[in-house]
Each structure stands twice: as C-alpha cells, then as structure tokens.
C-alpha positions as CSV (number, residue, x, y, z in Angstrom):
1,M,4.0,54.5,39.1
2,T,6.3,55.8,41.7
3,R,5.3,56.4,45.3
4,E,5.5,60.1,44.9
5,E,3.2,60.0,41.9
6,I,0.7,57.9,43.7
7,M,0.6,60.3,46.7
8,K,-0.7,63.0,44.3
9,L,-3.7,61.0,42.9
10,G,-7.3,61.4,43.8
11,M,-9.7,58.6,44.9
12,D,-11.0,57.8,41.3
13,E,-7.5,57.7,39.9
14,L,-6.4,55.3,42.7
15,E,-9.3,52.9,42.0
16,E,-8.5,53.0,38.3
17,R,-4.8,52.2,39.0
18,K,-5.8,49.3,41.3
19,A,-7.9,47.8,38.6
20,A,-5.1,48.1,36.1
21,I,-2.7,46.4,38.5
22,A,-5.1,43.5,39.0
23,S,-5.0,42.8,35.2
24,E,-1.2,43.2,35.1
25,T,-0.5,40.6,37.7
26,D,-1.6,37.7,35.6
27,E,1.5,37.8,33.3
28,A,4.0,39.5,35.6
29,D,7.3,37.9,36.6
30,A,8.6,37.9,40.2
31,E,10.4,41.2,39.8
32,K,7.3,42.8,38.3
33,L,5.1,41.4,41.0
34,D,7.3,43.0,43.7
35,A,7.0,46.3,42.0
36,L,3.2,46.0,41.7
37,T,2.9,45.0,45.3
38,A,4.8,48.1,46.3
39,E,2.4,50.2,44.2
40,L,-0.6,48.6,45.9
41,E,0.9,49.3,49.4
42,A,1.4,52.9,48.4
43,I,-2.2,53.1,47.0
44,E,-3.7,51.7,50.2
45,E,-1.7,54.2,52.2
46,R,-2.9,57.1,50.0
47,I,-6.5,55.9,50.3
48,K,-6.3,55.7,54.0
49,A,-5.0,59.3,54.2
50,L,-7.7,60.5,51.9
51,D,-10.4,58.7,54.0
52,L,-9.0,60.4,57.1
53,E,-9.1,63.8,55.5
54,K,-12.7,63.1,54.3
55,E,-13.8,62.1,57.8
56,E,-12.2,65.2,59.4
57,S,-14.0,67.4,56.9
58,R,-17.3,65.6,57.6
59,K,-17.0,66.1,61.3
60,A,-16.1,69.8,60.9
61,A,-19.1,70.3,58.6
62,E,-21.4,68.7,61.1
63,A,-20.1,70.9,63.9
64,V,-20.6,74.0,61.8
65,A,-24.1,73.0,60.9
66,K,-24.9,72.7,64.6
67,G,-23.5,76.2,65.2
68,A,-20.5,74.9,67.2
69,G,-18.4,78.0,67.0
70,K,-15.8,76.4,69.3
71,V,-15.0,73.9,66.6
72,I,-14.2,76.7,64.1
73,E,-11.9,78.2,66.7
74,N,-10.1,74.8,67.2
75,R,-9.7,74.5,63.5
76,K,-8.0,77.9,63.4
77,D,-5.7,76.8,66.2
78,K,-4.8,73.6,64.3
79,E,-4.0,75.6,61.1
80,T,-1.5,77.8,62.9
81,M,0.4,75.0,64.6
82,T,3.9,74.5,63.3
83,N,5.3,71.1,62.4
84,L,7.6,71.3,65.4
85,E,4.5,71.8,67.7
86,I,2.8,68.8,66.0
87,R,5.9,66.6,66.4
88,N,5.8,67.3,70.2
89,S,2.1,66.4,70.5
90,H,0.9,63.2,72.1
91,E,-1.0,62.3,69.0
92,Y,2.0,62.5,66.8
93,I,4.3,60.5,69.2
94,E,1.6,57.8,69.2
95,A,1.4,57.8,65.4
96,F,5.1,57.7,65.0
97,A,5.4,54.7,67.4
98,K,2.8,52.9,65.2
99,Y,4.8,53.9,62.1
100,I,8.0,52.3,63.6
101,K,6.0,49.1,64.4
102,T,4.2,48.8,61.1
103,G,6.1,50.8,58.5
104,K,2.9,52.7,57.5
105,D,3.3,56.4,57.8
106,A,-0.2,57.7,56.7
107,E,-1.3,58.6,60.2
108,C,1.9,60.7,60.8
109,R,1.6,62.5,57.5
110,A,-2.1,63.2,58.1
111,L,-1.2,65.1,61.3
112,L,1.5,67.2,59.6
113,T,0.6,70.6,58.2
114,E,3.5,70.7,55.6
115,N,5.2,68.2,53.3
116,V,2.5,65.6,53.9
117,S,3.6,63.3,51.1
118,G,7.0,62.0,50.0
119,G,10.3,62.4,51.8
120,M,11.3,61.3,55.3
121,V,8.8,61.2,58.1
122,P,10.1,63.6,60.8
123,V,10.8,62.1,64.2
124,P,9.3,63.5,67.4
125,E,11.5,66.2,68.8
126,F,12.4,64.3,72.0
127,V,13.7,61.4,69.8
128,E,15.6,63.8,67.6
129,N,17.2,65.3,70.8
130,R,18.2,61.8,72.0
131,V,19.8,61.0,68.6
132,R,21.7,64.3,68.5
133,E,22.9,63.7,72.1
134,A,24.2,60.3,71.1
135,W,26.1,61.7,68.1
136,E,27.6,64.5,70.2
137,N,28.6,62.2,73.0
138,D,30.7,60.1,70.6
139,E,34.1,61.7,70.8
140,I,35.2,60.5,67.4
141,F,32.1,61.0,65.2
142,S,31.2,64.3,66.7
143,R,34.5,65.7,65.3
144,V,34.1,64.4,61.8
145,A,33.0,66.7,58.9
146,K,29.5,65.9,57.8
147,T,27.5,66.4,54.6
148,Y,24.1,65.3,53.5
149,V,24.3,64.9,49.7
150,R,22.1,62.4,48.0
151,G,23.8,59.5,46.1
152,N,27.6,59.1,45.6
153,L,29.8,62.1,46.5
154,K,33.1,62.9,44.8
155,V,35.6,65.0,46.8
156,G,38.7,66.4,45.2
157,F,42.1,66.7,47.0
158,E,45.6,67.9,46.3
159,I,48.2,65.2,45.8
160,S,51.1,67.6,45.0
161,A,51.7,71.2,43.9
162,T,54.7,73.3,43.3
163,D,55.3,76.3,45.6
164,A,54.6,79.9,44.9
165,A,57.6,82.0,43.9
166,V,58.7,85.6,44.4
167,H,58.7,87.5,41.1
168,T,61.2,90.4,40.9
169,E,60.1,93.2,38.5
170,G,61.8,92.9,35.2
171,A,62.8,89.3,35.7
172,N,61.5,86.3,33.8
173,A,58.0,85.1,34.9
174,P,58.0,82.3,37.4
175,A,57.2,78.8,36.1
176,E,53.6,77.8,35.9
177,E,52.2,75.8,38.9
178,V,52.3,72.1,38.5
179,L,49.2,70.7,40.3
180,T,48.2,67.1,40.7
181,L,44.7,66.3,42.0
182,G,43.0,63.2,43.2
183,I,39.3,62.4,43.7
184,V,37.8,60.4,46.5
185,T,34.5,58.8,45.5
186,M,32.3,58.3,48.6
187,V,29.7,55.5,48.0
188,P,27.1,55.2,50.9
189,Q,26.6,51.9,52.6
190,N,24.0,50.7,55.1
191,I,25.2,50.5,58.7
192,K,22.7,48.1,60.4
193,K,21.9,46.7,63.8
194,W,18.9,44.6,64.7
195,I,17.5,43.2,67.9
196,T,14.6,41.0,68.8
197,V,12.2,42.3,71.5
198,S,9.3,40.7,73.3
199,D,5.6,41.5,72.9
200,E,5.9,43.1,76.4
201,V,8.3,45.7,75.0
202,L,5.9,46.5,72.2
203,A,3.2,47.1,74.8
204,L,5.1,49.9,76.4
205,G,3.7,53.4,76.0
206,A,4.7,55.2,72.8
207,E,7.3,57.4,74.4
208,D,8.9,54.6,76.4
209,F,8.9,52.3,73.4
210,L,10.6,54.9,71.1
211,A,13.2,55.8,73.8
212,Y,14.1,52.2,74.3
213,I,14.5,51.4,70.6
214,Y,16.4,54.5,69.7
215,D,18.7,54.3,72.7
216,E,19.5,50.6,72.0
217,L,20.0,50.6,68.3
218,T,21.2,54.2,67.7
219,Y,24.1,53.7,70.2
220,K,25.3,50.6,68.5
221,I,25.1,52.1,65.0
222,I,26.9,55.3,66.0
223,Q,29.6,53.1,67.6
224,K,30.0,51.3,64.3
225,A,30.2,54.6,62.4
226,A,33.1,55.6,64.7
227,D,34.7,52.2,64.0
228,L,34.5,52.9,60.3
229,V,36.2,56.3,60.8
230,V,39.1,54.5,62.5
231,T,39.2,51.9,59.7
232,A,39.3,54.6,57.0
233,I,42.3,56.2,58.7
234,T,44.3,53.0,59.5
235,G,43.5,51.4,56.1
236,A,44.6,54.4,54.1
237,P,47.8,54.1,52.0
238,A,51.1,55.7,53.1
239,A,51.1,57.9,50.1
240,S,48.2,59.5,48.2
241,T,46.9,57.9,45.0
242,A,44.5,59.2,42.4
243,T,41.6,57.8,44.4
244,Q,42.8,57.7,48.1
245,V,44.3,60.3,50.5
246,G,47.5,59.1,52.0
247,V,48.1,58.8,55.8
248,A,51.7,59.0,57.2
249,Q,52.9,55.7,58.8
250,I,55.2,55.9,61.8
251,A,57.1,52.7,62.7
252,G,57.8,51.5,66.2
253,T,55.8,51.2,69.4
254,V,53.5,53.9,70.7
255,S,55.6,56.2,73.0
256,A,56.2,59.8,73.7
257,S,58.9,59.8,71.0
258,T,56.7,58.3,68.3
259,I,53.8,60.6,69.2
260,I,56.1,63.6,68.5
261,D,57.2,62.0,65.2
262,A,53.5,61.6,64.2
263,M,52.8,65.2,65.0
264,A,55.8,66.2,62.9
265,A,54.3,64.3,59.9
266,L,51.1,66.4,59.9
267,G,50.5,69.4,57.6
268,D,49.7,73.0,58.7
269,S,45.9,72.3,58.2
270,A,45.9,69.8,61.1
271,R,45.0,71.9,64.1
272,D,42.4,70.3,66.4
273,L,44.7,67.3,67.2
274,V,43.6,64.1,68.9
275,F,45.3,60.9,70.0
276,I,43.2,57.8,69.5
277,A,44.3,54.4,71.0
278,S,43.1,51.6,73.1
279,G,42.8,51.9,76.8
280,A,45.8,49.6,77.3
281,T,48.0,51.6,74.9
282,I,47.1,54.9,76.7
283,A,47.9,53.3,80.0
284,T,51.2,52.0,78.7
285,V,52.3,55.5,77.6
286,R,51.3,57.1,80.8
287,K,53.0,54.5,83.0
288,A,56.2,54.8,80.9
289,A,56.1,58.6,81.5
290,L,55.7,58.0,85.3
291,N,58.5,55.5,85.4
292,A,60.8,57.8,83.5
293,Q,59.7,60.8,85.7
294,F,58.8,62.9,82.6
295,A,58.3,66.5,83.5
296,Y,55.8,67.0,80.6
297,D,52.7,65.4,79.2
298,P,53.6,62.4,77.0
299,F,50.7,63.1,74.8
300,A,52.1,66.6,74.1
301,G,48.7,68.3,74.8
302,L,46.7,66.2,72.4
303,T,43.1,65.3,73.2
304,V,43.2,61.7,74.2
305,I,40.3,59.5,73.0
306,K,40.0,55.9,74.1
307,K,38.9,53.5,71.4
308,D,39.3,49.8,72.0
309,G,40.2,47.5,69.2
310,I,42.9,49.7,67.7
311,T,46.4,48.3,67.2
312,G,48.9,51.2,67.6
313,A,47.5,54.7,67.6
314,I,46.2,57.6,65.4
315,V,47.3,61.2,65.7
316,G,45.6,63.9,63.7
317,D,42.7,66.2,63.1
318,L,39.3,64.3,62.6
319,N,38.1,67.1,60.3
320,G,40.2,65.3,57.7
321,V,37.5,62.6,57.6
322,Q,34.2,63.3,55.9
323,A,30.9,61.4,56.6
324,N,28.2,61.8,53.9
325,L,24.7,61.0,55.2
326,P,22.3,61.0,52.2
327,E,19.3,60.3,54.4
328,G,20.3,62.5,57.3
329,D,21.7,61.4,60.7
330,S,18.5,59.8,62.0
331,V,18.4,56.0,62.2
332,T,15.5,54.4,60.3
333,F,13.8,51.2,61.3
334,K,12.1,48.2,59.8
335,F,9.8,46.0,61.8
336,D,9.2,42.3,61.4
337,D,6.5,40.6,63.6
338,L,6.1,37.5,61.5
339,S,9.4,35.5,61.3
340,L,9.6,35.0,65.0
341,A,5.9,35.0,65.8
342,E,5.9,31.5,67.2
343,K,8.3,32.8,70.0
344,D,6.3,35.9,70.7
345,M,9.3,37.9,69.5
346,V,9.6,40.8,67.1
347,K,12.6,41.8,65.0
348,I,13.5,45.4,64.7
349,V,16.3,46.5,62.2
350,G,17.9,49.9,62.6
351,R,19.7,51.4,59.6
352,L,22.0,54.4,58.8
353,Y,23.0,55.2,55.2
354,A,26.5,56.6,55.3
355,A,29.8,57.0,53.3
356,I,32.9,57.6,55.4
357,A,36.4,58.5,53.9
358,V,39.6,60.3,54.6
359,V,39.5,63.5,52.4
360,G,42.2,65.7,54.0
361,P,45.9,65.2,53.0
362,K,48.5,65.4,55.8
363,M,45.8,65.3,58.4
364,F,46.7,62.0,60.1
365,A,49.6,59.8,61.1
366,V,49.3,56.2,62.2
367,I,51.7,54.8,64.7
368,A,52.2,51.1,63.9
369,G,52.6,50.0,67.6
370,E,54.8,47.0,66.7
C-alpha cells in the first residue's frame, strides 16, 4: 500500500495490514523487505496520529462532563485558527524541529487543521521567510524564471522562422511560414549539502536549531543552484539544436569592446541585461577603462554581478533560464544520528530537487575571455 492509502485507514484496518505484512516478510526478497518496512513506518505514524486524536477527544469529553465551559471555548478558538497561525505557534515550531531531527511528521500533521495527511509538511513561517530571503539575496537565482511542475518538464522554443510579409491586395499570397521548433527536456536532479553537527547543536531551542540548520545548508544549496545556472549558460552550444537552446559565443578577452559585441548578439527579447564575471575580471575591465580614461561606463549600463569561478563572462537576460522546482523552493532534510554516534556527531543532509536549463533563444552571449 502507498503512504497516502495508509493515511486514510482506521485502527482496525491498520492492525489487519500489520498482520498481513508479518506473514509476507518470510518469503520477501531485499527489495520487497524495503517496501514492507516503509509500509510499517507509515502505519506506525498513522497509529500515533490516531492515538493523539483519541487522547484529545477523551480530554475534551472529560472537560465537558465536568462542566468546564472554558474548554469548549478553547476548542472553538482552535477550530478557527488558520494553518498560518498554527505554523507560527510555539507548539508547531517545536514539532517541526522534532520532524527535522527524526523524519517523523505525525506531530506536525496532528496540529494542522487542513491537509493533515500526504503532501509536504509546511515549514514554520519564520523559516519560510529566511529561505525566501536567501533566494532573493542571490543576484543570479532571484532573476531566473521559476516553475513548480511535478516530474520532467518539456519546454518548446523556436530554432528558426521565416519573417512576416506585406501582402498587397490583388497580389499573390505570401509564402507560408517555415517554422522550426526545438524542445528542451528538463529532468530534475537533487542538489545536496550535508554537515555533521554536535549533540550540543541538537540541544539548542527549536527556533535556534531551525535557524542554524536552514541558514547553513540553504545558503550552500542556493549557491550551488546559481552555479548550475552559470554552467547551463556557458555549457550551451553556439547554435540551437533540436534539444538545446544556443548561446552566442564571443571570442577574445573580456573588454569594453567585447561586451558591446555580446550585447549586439542578443535578441529583442533580452531586456533586463546583466554582466556576470569573476571579481578579477570585473576589476580588469574597470582598471582598463580608468587607464584609457574612458568617458563612459565600460559595462554599458549592464547590472554587474560578481560570480567567482567563471572563465570569461556572461552577458544576457537571466529570464532566459528556467528553474523547475517540483517539490517547491524549500530545502528538505534527512537526519542520521547513528552512523557517527560513537563521535557524538549527527549528520544532516539538505536537499533541493531542481531542473535548470536555458530555454530562451538569443538571450545570452558568452565572452570566451581567452
């Protein structure tokens, strides 16, 4: 059974399925055992959630029996709370921190008023804000077009097309348009970063712990996502193919002259133009302009973005790159407190599922820098 199916079962059905799994394990191979183990974990999670609901109902019934009208009022307040309000509560932040440490989300889901089974567990709002701020502060990834489509995504683009024509009344009809299209297939990959932390870090308060983990791992993962944007542009072919969008290649060193050549190679759709290069390359262009006593900006008004590790430079509009994030832009975590237990260290793995590709023709030019 799938996890979604298990989360809809009642207690009797869960016990029945547990008994069935016990009989199936005797003749199961390694792959089947992994699947059965995953089922058992989901069943235990569902049982825990049902037990929690039962306990809350019992306490409410006892309070009503004793005439505690205040409890009824509190229950009404709880029912009118939105998920956003719950996500900001101390109880939810504590439960989410436990979920990050253990991978078990039953306590988080029990606190939510909507969508309590299946799907992604929503992060507390203060964590969401930290992640959003980290995305927005990255000058490259904040400019990239983003989608959130599940699975592989295919994006069509124009390789070539004949121009429109003026038709004079009474004259022969203009020739039919000849259009050649290509398709970029975006296949998501895991961008991962892991760290080991001490037991002392785990002992931090829930909010401090979450802030530490998200700041440390999210920053590195976003930085890698920006690196992949650069790689997608610099690794593109000079001319478009049936499966890849071409990027103009400008020979020579990076200078005021080759920057102008790169801008000339762009199409009309490239509007929000940037110049991406290493700090050393940016400094070289600026010093050359000073030494030559240029009376104008050598970057011709482009937004200059420093990105170390680039050979040469990129000129273009970052809207020509698309990032598809099937699981959203929140980093997810896995927690391992066993493999390094003898050192009192815990391994935490952060993951972002993403596909990044150039999808806009004539949106970029790469200056070789040689």
